[in-house]
N, C-alpha and C positions, 0 to 999 in steps of 0.2 A: 686054516688058512694060514699060510706062515707069516713068520712075525717079520717085518721090515729090518734090511740089514744097516745097520749103524756102521758107517765104514770110518776109520780114524781120519782127522786132516789130512796128513801128511800122506793118508794112501790114499787119497782122492786123486784123480786122473787131472793133470792141468787144464784150465779151461780152453776150448777151442779158439783160437784169435783169429780174425779176416785181417786180408790183405789189404792193407790200406794202400786205397787206389788213387793213383796221379790224377788230379784234373786238368784236363788240355784245355778245356773254352774258356774265353777272357772271361774276366768279373760280369761285365757286362751281357753279354749273350745268356750266360749262366743266369742272372736274373731276370732278365725279360725272357728265357726260357724259349730262344731261338736258337737254330742250329750256326754255327760257328765255324768258319774255315780254317781256324785255328793258324793265320797267318801274322807273324811276329814283324815288326813289333805293333803293326796294329792290323786287326782284323778286317775283311772285308765289309761285313755289316754296322760296323763301329765308324769305319771310313765313309761311308754312304749316308747315315744318318749326323755326319758331323762332330762326332765324338771320339776322334783321334786321341785328344788328351787325356780322356778317361778311361780307355782300352789297356786294361793291365792283365798278366797271366799270373798265376800263384804259383811260386815255385814251392816242391814237397819237402820244406824244411820241418822235418819232424823232432819231436823231443822223445827222447830216451830215457825212463824214469828205468832206474834201476832198483830191483825190489831185493828183499831180506833172503828170498827162496831163489837165487839166482839171475833174478832179471828175467823182464818180458818187456814187449814194447806196449806202451799206453796209447791205443790209437785216441782217445778221448783227449789226449792233450797235445796232438796235431794241430799247429798252427796253418790255418786257411786264410789268415788275413794279408798275408805279404810282408809281415812284417817279420825283422831277424830276431834272434834270440838277444843282442845286444841291445837292440831298439827296445825290446819287451823288456828287460832288465831297466833300463832307463825310466821306462814308464813307471816298472812296480817301485823304483826307489822313491819317487816323484809323488806315488800315493802314500807311501810309507813315512815321506816327510810331511804332507798334509795331516796324517793322521796321528802324528805325535804334536804337530803346532796345535791340532782341536784339542786334544789332551790337555797341553800346555795352559791354553786358554781356558780350559773347563776348571782346571786346578785353581788358575789365577781367582775365579771368581766363586770359588768354596772353599775359599780359606775362612778362618776362625775370623769371626766379626771384631772388630776394635769396641763395640759397646761392653757396656759396664760388666752385664750377667752374659756369660755362654752356656746360656740352657739349651737343654735338647729338650724338644717335645716329647713327653711321655708315648710309649708306646702302648695304647687302649685300643682294641677294636670296636671301632665307634664311626662307622661310615652311614650316616643317615644322609637325606635331601635337606639342602640348604637354601631355603628360600629369601632371596635377597629382596623381594617386594612384600615380604611378610607386612602385614599392618601399615603399606603405605597405600591406602585407599585415597582416591580422589576427591576433591572436593570443589562444587562450583565456583567456591570462592578464592582457590589457591591456584596458582601458575603451576605449571610442570613441574615433578617431582621426579628426580632422577634417583637410583637405587643407591648413588653415592654421595648423596646431599645430606645437609645438617638436618630437613626437615625429616629426611626418609629415617635417621638414627634417631632422632626424638622421639619419632612415635615408637620406633620400637625400644629402647631402652626405657623400663618401667619407671625409672628414676629421675631421669631427665623429663619424662613426661609427667610426674608428679610435680617437679618443681614448677614448670611453666604454667601448670593446672592452678598451683599454689599462688601464683602473681594474679591469676586472672581476675579480671571484674569486669561489671556491665558497663556500658556504654552510657550515654547520657543524650538528653534533649533539652535545651535551654536558651532563654536569649541573654542578651547581656545583662539585663537585671535580675536572672536569675529566677523569673517563673517559667515553671514546665507549660510547653505549649504542643497542640497537636498541628505540626507544621510541614507536613509530610510534602503538601504541594510546593512550599517556599524552599524545601529541601531540594526536590526534583528540579526546580526553576536553576537555583544556585548551580548546582553540579551540572547541568547539562549547558550552563554558560561557561563553566571553568572547561570542563572539556572540548567545547565547542571552540574556545580560546576567544569567545567575544570581551572586550575589556571594562564591559559595564559591571561596576559593583564588585568587582575583584582586584580592585587597585591595593587594596591592605594585604593582601594576602598573597603576593606577588611583588616581583622584584621592580622598582619604578621605572627602571632603564627597560625594562623587558616590556610594560606597558606603553612607554611612550612607543613604541616600535607598534605595538598591537595595530593589524587594521590599516597601516599606512605603506603609501606607496612602497613598492620593494626596491625601488632605485635610491628613492630618498634614504632607506634606511641603509643601503650600501653606502652611498654618499657619508653619511653620518660615524661610520665605523671606520672607513678607508680613507684617512685622512693624512696621516704619518707617513709621506713615502720614505722616511728612512728608515721608520721602525718596519714598515712593510718589509722592504728589500733584506735588512739585517736577519730577520726572522727566516726567511726563507732562505738565506744563505746557511744559516746557521743550521738550519731542517736536515740539508743536502753535505753537510760538511759533519755533524756529529752522530752517535749513534741512532739519533731516531729515524735516520734513512736507513741504515743496515736492520733495523727491526721492522720496518714499515718500506721497504723498496717496492713501493705500489705504482711510481712514475720515472719517467726517464726526464731527467734534469732540463738537457738540453730542450727538449720540446715542451715542458711545462712552464720555462722561463721565458720561453719565444710566445707562449700563449699571453704571459704576464704582461710581455711588451705592448702587446697589441690593445692590448685594455689600457692598462696605466700609464704607460710611456718610458723613457727610459730612467734608469735608477739616479740619473743628475737631477732630475726634476725636483724642485723644492716644496711643491704641493702636488697631490694625486688630481689628474684630470680623467676620471672614467671616459672611455670609449667604448660603449657597448651597442654593438650594430645587429647583434642575433644571439636569440634566445640561450643556445647553448653556450654562450659565452659565461652565463651564468652558472653553471655548472663548475668553470674555472675558477671563477670567486669564492663556489661555495668551497673548494678544496683547497682554496688558500685561506680561507677565513678558519677551518681546522688546524692548517697546518701553523698558522698563526697562533692560535691558542695553545696548542699542544708544545711549539718551541717555547713561547712565555711562560709554559710552566714549567720549563727545563730548569731554571735557575732558584726552583725551590728545592732547599738539602732539611727538611726537617728541622730539627734543633740546631744542626751544624753550619746556619747562614753566617758567612763573613763577607762582609762588601769590601775589606781589604785586598782579598784576594782576586778580585772580580777584575776582566779586562774592562776597558773604557765602553766596549760594544755590550757587553754583559750587565754592565751597571746602568746603559741606557735602555736594556731590555727589561730590565725589575725595575727602575722607576717611571716605566710607561707600559703598564701590564695589559694584559688582553684578558678581558673579564670573560665569564661566561655567558653574558649578555652576545656577544660574539656568534654564539652557537644558534641564537635566534634566527640573527639574519642566515646563516648558513642552511638554516631548517627551511626557512624561507623559500631561501634558491632552489633547494632540491623540489620542494613542491610543486614549484612551478615547472622544471625541466623533467619531471618525473611524469608530464603528460603527456611525452612522445610515446607515440604507438610501438615506432622502431627500437630495437636496443640499440645502444651506442656502448662503445668501451668505456670512453671518458665518463659516460653516467656509472656503467658499472664500478670503476674507479673511485669514484664520489661516495658511492654506497657501502663498497669497501671499506674504505677509509673513516666513514663514518660509523661503522661497526666495531671497530679497534678502537674508536674513539671512545665509545660506552664503555669498554673493557678499562680505558686509561684513566678516564675522566675522574679527578677527585671529587668532582660536586653531584657525581652519578654512580660511578664503579657498577652499574647494571645490578646492585645488591637486593632490590626488591621488584623490580620492573621485567625481569628474565628477558630485555629486548633482544639481547642477540641471537634467542632459542628463536623466540617469536620469528625474527626477520630472516632466520637461514633458509626460509621455504622461497620468499623474494629473492633472496641474495643468489640460491644456488639455481633457480629458474633463469636471472638475469648471467649469470655466467656461463650458463648453457646456452641461452640465445646469444650471444654473444660469439658462440662457437668455442670457449676455452675449454671444453672438457676434449677436443680433441687435438692433437699434437699440433703445432705450428706446420712442421713438416707435410701433414697430411691436407690440414686445412687451410694454411698461409703460407705457402713453401717460399713467395717471394717478400716476406715479411724480414723486417734487416735487424730486428731484435727480438729473435724467437724465446730468449731465456725470460725476458720481460713478462710476456704473455704467459709463459709456464708459473713464473712466480706468482701471478695473479690467481691461477688456478688453486696452484697448491696454498697460497693464504686461503683461500676459501676452506679446502679440506680442513686446513689447520684448525680454523674455527669451528667445524664439528669433530673434530678429533679433540679439542677442549671440552667441548658440550658431553662427549662422551665420557673423558678419562677424569674430568673434574666433579661433573654433576652424575654422570650414568643415564644421561638422555640418548635413548638409541640415533645411528649415526642418519643422516638424510643422504650422503652420496655414497654409492655401491659402485666399488671397484672395476665392477663387470660394464658400467656406463661409460668410462673414460679411459682414453690411451693417451693422454698427455705424459710425457716422459717429464723425469724431473730434470731440472735446471742443469746444462752440460759444465762439469768441472774443467774450464780450459786454462791451462798452465799461462796463457798469454792475456788472461784478462786482468784487469788493475789488480791490485791486494783487494779493493774494497766489495768489487763484483763476485770474485771468487770466495772471500769469506761469507759473503751472503747467501751464494748457490751452496757451499759447504753446508752454513749452518740449516737449509732446508734438508738437506742430507742428511744431516744428524738427526733431525726432529723424523725423517722418516724411519731410521732404523727402530727408536724407541716405539714409533706405533707401530709398526709390523709385529715388533714384539710381542706388545698388550692386547693388540686386538682379537688374539684369540681368546683368551683369557677374559676379554670383556664381552664378546659374542656370548661366552659362556654364562655369564653371570648375568645377562639383560635376557635371557631366555625366558619368554612368559610361560609357554607353553609346556616346556621341560626343565622343570629345575632341574640344577644340576648335583650329584652326590658329591660330598663332601672331599671326598678323597679325590676327585677328578678336579674341583678346586684347586687343592695343594699341587697337585703334579703339575698343573697350569701356573700355579704360582712362581714356580722354581726359579724361571727366567726373571722374574722381575724382583725375587729376592737378592736373586746373584748380582742384578743391576744396581740396587739399591746399596747391596755391601761395597761394590766396586766403585760407586760411583765418588767423587772428590766431595769430602765433608765442607764445612761451613770454614775451617781452620785450613782448609788445603786452597779453596778459593781466596783467601785471602791472601797468600801467599803469591799468587800469582800476578804476574807483571801488569801495570795497570797505566802506562805512562802514555800510549797512545789509543785513540778511537777503537783500532781492530784490537788491542789487549783487553779493552775493558768492555767491549763486545764479546769477545771469547768469554768473562767472566760471567757476563749477564746471560749467556746460553747455560753455562753451567750453573746458576742460580734456578734458571728454568728446569732445566733436566732434574734437579736436587727435588725442588717443589714438585714435579710433573711423578715422577715416580716416588717419593716417599709420601706425599698425600693419597694418592692412589692405595697403595699396600698399606698406610694406616687406616683408611676407612676399610678396606677387605678385611683386616685383621679386627677392626670392632665389629663386623657381622659375625665373623666365626666367635669372637669372645661370647657375643649376646646369645649367639647359635649354641654355646656349651652351658651360658649359665641357665638358659631356659631346662635343658636335657640334666641339670644336676650334675656333671662331669667337672669335678673341682680341679682335678689337676692338669687338663687340658685349659680349662677358665683360666686358672692361675698364670699358666703359661703364655697365654696369648695376650693377658695382660701387661705381662712385663714386657712381652715384645712391642705392645704398642708404648710404653713409656721409652724405650731403646730407639723408637723410629721418632719419637717427640725430641729425647736427648740430643740426636744427632742435627736436627735443623734448628734447635732452640735459640744458641745464639744469635740468630738472624734479629732476635728482638733489640738488640743492643745498636742496633742503626736507630729506632725510635725511642729511646734512652735518652735522658742528660747526659751530659759529658763527665765521665770519671775517671779517673787514673785507669781502671782497667779498660774501658770501653773506648777510649782516647782516637782509637785507629779505625772504631766503625762510622767511617765517614762516608755517606753513601755517594758524593760526587766523587770523591778523589777514587774510591772503588770501579764506581759504575757510569759515571760521565752524567746522566740524566736519570737523577733519582727516581721521577716517575713511572720508569718502566722498571724498576723492582718493588718499589713499594707494595704494590698490589700482592707482588707474589708472598711479602713478609706476612701480609694481611693476611692472606688464604692461611696460612700455616699456622699464624697466632689464632685465629681463630678455630682451628681443628685442634691445636692441643690444648686451649681453654676449656673445649665438650668435655674432653676425658679428666679433667682437674675437678670439672664441676659433677661428673657422673661419680667419681669415687668420693667427694667429699658430701655427696648426698648418701652414698649408701656407709660413709664413717657414721651421719648422721641418724642414718635408719637403724645400725647396730647398736649404737647407745640407746635408743629408745624404745627398740623392740626386743633387745635381751635382757633378763632379769639377770641380775648380779654378775654382772661382767666382768671377767678375771681382772685384777687389776692388774698385770702385765700386759693383756691385751689390750686396756684403757689405757696405760701410758703408750703402747706403740700405737694404737690409731691417733693419739692425740697430736703425736710427733709428725705423723703422716699428714693429718689434716693441716699442720702449720708449714709446714712445709709446702705443701699443696696451694694453699693460701697466700704464702709468699711469692711462689711462681705466676699465680696468677694475676695477683697485683703488678709484677711485673709488665705482665701483658696490656693491663687494662692502664698501666701509668703509658705505656708507648703507645695505645688508643688514644688517649689522651691529650699525647702530647702534639700529634698532625691533625687533633681535632677542628682547627684554626681551617684547616684545609678541604679534610677528606670526610666527606659527610657519612661515609659509612662507617669512620671510626668514630665518629661523634654519637653515633646511632648506638653503637658496641660498646661503647664506654659508658654511658647511660644506662643501657638494659642489663650487661654484667654487673655493675658497679652495684645496683639494686640488689640484683638475686645475690651477687655475694655478700651483701653486706646484711641485709633482711632476712635472707633465707638459708644460705650456707654457711654462716660464718658459726666456726666450732669454737664453744666455751671448753676450757681443756676442765676434765671431771668427769663424774657421771650426770646424766640428764635429769633436771629437775624440772618436774611438770609445771609447778608454782611458776617458774620464771617464763613458762613457754610465752612466747609473743603470738600474735592472730596468726603470721604469715607461719611459724612454727606448728600451729592446728592445723591451719591448711594444706599444710604438706604433707603432715601426719594422716589426716584424712582420706587424702587423695592416696597417698601409698597404701596404706592401710586395704584399698579397694583391688590392687594389682600385686601388691608384693607377693602373692602366694607365687607368681612365675619365676621370680628371680630372689631366692633368698641364700643364694652360693656366698656372695663375700663374708655372711655372718658365721660362716661354718670352714673359714679359714682357720690355721692354725697359727701357734705364735712364730713358728718358723715361716710359715708362709707370709705372714705380715710383717716379719724381719726382711724379706725379700725384698719386698713392695717398700719398705723405707728405704731402703739403699738404693732404690731405683728412683726414687723421687729426690731425695737427697742428690745423686749425681744429676738429675734432671735442673735443681735449682742452682747447683754450684756452677752449669755450664751457661746459666743465665746470668748469674751476678759475677762470676768469676773468681768469688772469694771462697779460700780454702777453709776460714774458720766458721767452726758450727755458731748457728743463731739460737740464740740465749730462749729456752721454750717460751711457746706463748708469745714471743715477739712477731708481729704480723704489721707491718704499715698499712693502714688502711685509710691514711687521709686523702687518697685521691676521690675515695667515696663522700666524701664531707664538704671538700673544697667546693667551693660556688664554681660552676662552670659559666665560665666568661664567653662559652661557644656558643650558647643555647640561641640566642637573638639570631646568630647566623643562620641556623639551620630549621629553626621553629617553622615558618612559612612552608619551605619545602619538605618538612618531615607531614604538615597536617595536608599536604598536596598528596602527598603519594599515601597515605593511609586513610584519607577522607574525614579526617577530625578535625576539629579547631579547640584551639588552647587562648588564654586570654594572655597578655605579653609577660605575666611572670609563670608561662609555662603551666598553668591550671586548665586543666579542661573541662570544656564546657562554657568557659568564659567567652570574651573577644580577644580578638588579634587585632590590635589597634583599636579601629573604631569601627569593625567589623562586626553585626550584631549576627549573624546567620547561625543558625542552629547545628549541632549535631547529632549523632545517632544514639539513641535506643534509651532507656529507662531510670533507674532511680539517682537522685543526686548523690554524689561521694562527697567522702569526709576527705579535707586536704592534708595529705602526707607528703612525708618526706620526699619521696620519687614519684609525685604526681604522673610523670610522662610515663613512666612505667606501670603505675598501680591501676593505670585506666586501660591499659591495652585490651582489646579482643585477644582471645589464645590466638588465632588467625592471623593478626597482625604481629604478634610476638614470634610466629613462625616464618613470617616472611621476612622480617630482619634476620632471623639465624640462618636463613636458606640463602647461604653466599654462595651463589653463582659467578660473583663478580670476577675476583680476583682470577682469571686463567692467563696462563702464560701466553708472551706475545711472540713466540718464537716458533 
């Protein structure tokens, strides 16, 4: 058999090229595969079908590609689309410009971060599956827990779990006289009466004003609340002229005020004369009551209240507050109109405003009841029943205000998005089942209307970017690989890096309502992105801790502290005015403080959790490490001092607004107890002889689980130095002080000071938890004259913080579970 002949490349014959045939048929006939008579300019077939304008003939405009070997015609590069070479050149240039712009934009987002440590993630081959639902087991006593909620991380982090377990005590059943009784039947009857809203025997555990309205005629209730005509119209006008309307653009001002005229009469009336002719008008009154309550709260400015700078109208609003009891009347109005069998758009607007009130209300903040998520189902159902999931161009072509209907739908989508992004709860709205377009950006609209629609579009951009990542994390059936999560994280990381920081937002102008609204949306974007990235990093940090990957663990711990550092200056808005933070005035920067305080609460709450986690690890290192290196001991003591100071700033901020914000009061009480009695660090080696009961309980609980996470104890001195530099920068961003604090100097006066706000919130607190306290805050006693029992076992000794010491662990988790302060935008 002869061997094949290998001819040199240059000896091979040139490939046979086929002649490029000229196409003579028109493009339409060739596409339809029918015979063309080739008549120009319009063939007979196209003329017969009425497609004369589409009949075109392609010219044989060939492209000659000169090759190195002398040149040959490249038939594949021939153009058969009727475009000239010049037109193709223009298209290529445009394409090149688009590619260059994308590269520039990508480079903008991938610049070095401005954080303190420009660390680079170590290249370690470790690509296991990360389960975001791990240890997130449900309980019949708990509300929904998303993978991004505080409770989930509390269960995952063995150190935080041990802190909570060590503060756990059993509940008790006692009577007013202190005798233990078996009063299950009495307890059931009392709980039934409270839940069914009967006023018998509960006057001492609820507000007297609320009890005055219980079981009374609804019209008499409305008449007793709507008594000041001047106040009503001042509050309505301010709502539509302030940042409140830009954040909650749920109504048409002209239509709503017209409805009010029908019910209340003209603005010039000295007194209110109600003219209620039909039940649906109760819907308008309910909306009015919520608007009055929200606008009345707009005068609150944390510790920066200065009546000298208030206008005459604002001063009148401040001196005539609309209390939370007005909401009782609003709820009664909704109970009446919710009985309608058919869907009404106006009733849906009432529903939607109520859900947003739940997020903003300082007396509620939705921090334990998860009302927003529980009510999302009925809200989505009501929106779909009202046809809002179909674009007005399809469902209501004749509507004069289609953008209002679109806003209403996307305000529902926004609530669903908040639950997804802040809590990690699965979304209820599927994009397949609505075709509603985003509000059109018409340059001829008023500046206010344009700003509202533009903010919804900006919100959409963040949502669409984060949605694939969140769907990956929430996949129950197929937990993602860590490498896939990190890949999906890059757009979010770039966005956090490129987003304006607190200092940048502070420099933005705030002279007009629109300028302040822009600052509000910037803060909302900062909270959304940083809190989401923070929680995901926390999951990854715990993942590497459990697997003992030290370098990766340290990297993500430092990244978490960086994220905290970027947003930590916001706490200054809640602290007493000093030379450093005198410019941190909520009203001056944002117009309506209640719109931004929940954002600050959310970030502060999430920041303090990692501080507690590090303090618990430091305590464990000092307890369980024999002969701890003196250099290490010095470093961990310095880290602990800095963390304690930063945590104390947050707790002072919570305490400063505890007169108005129920959630802040609860957080200040719970966290101050944990910080003072469990996590407070005494410099120097651990001395078992000086251990408190809380110390021993913490050690006992941690001993059972610490084998799953001992990585912090293996950090080297260099590792601890990096952590110390990071927490020092965090502290500096909170205080603005460049001077180092003396060793061991931690101001803990907030924890020992008498909390004058306890009496304001104990009644609501016991209602939410199902517990009773006496008028000193002692569990198991009476609340004023009440002799009702509380729940379960032996009587406890009275301690410094009985409100905390007597919590069941699930009650603590309910307060830690911060679903409240989601973004409004």
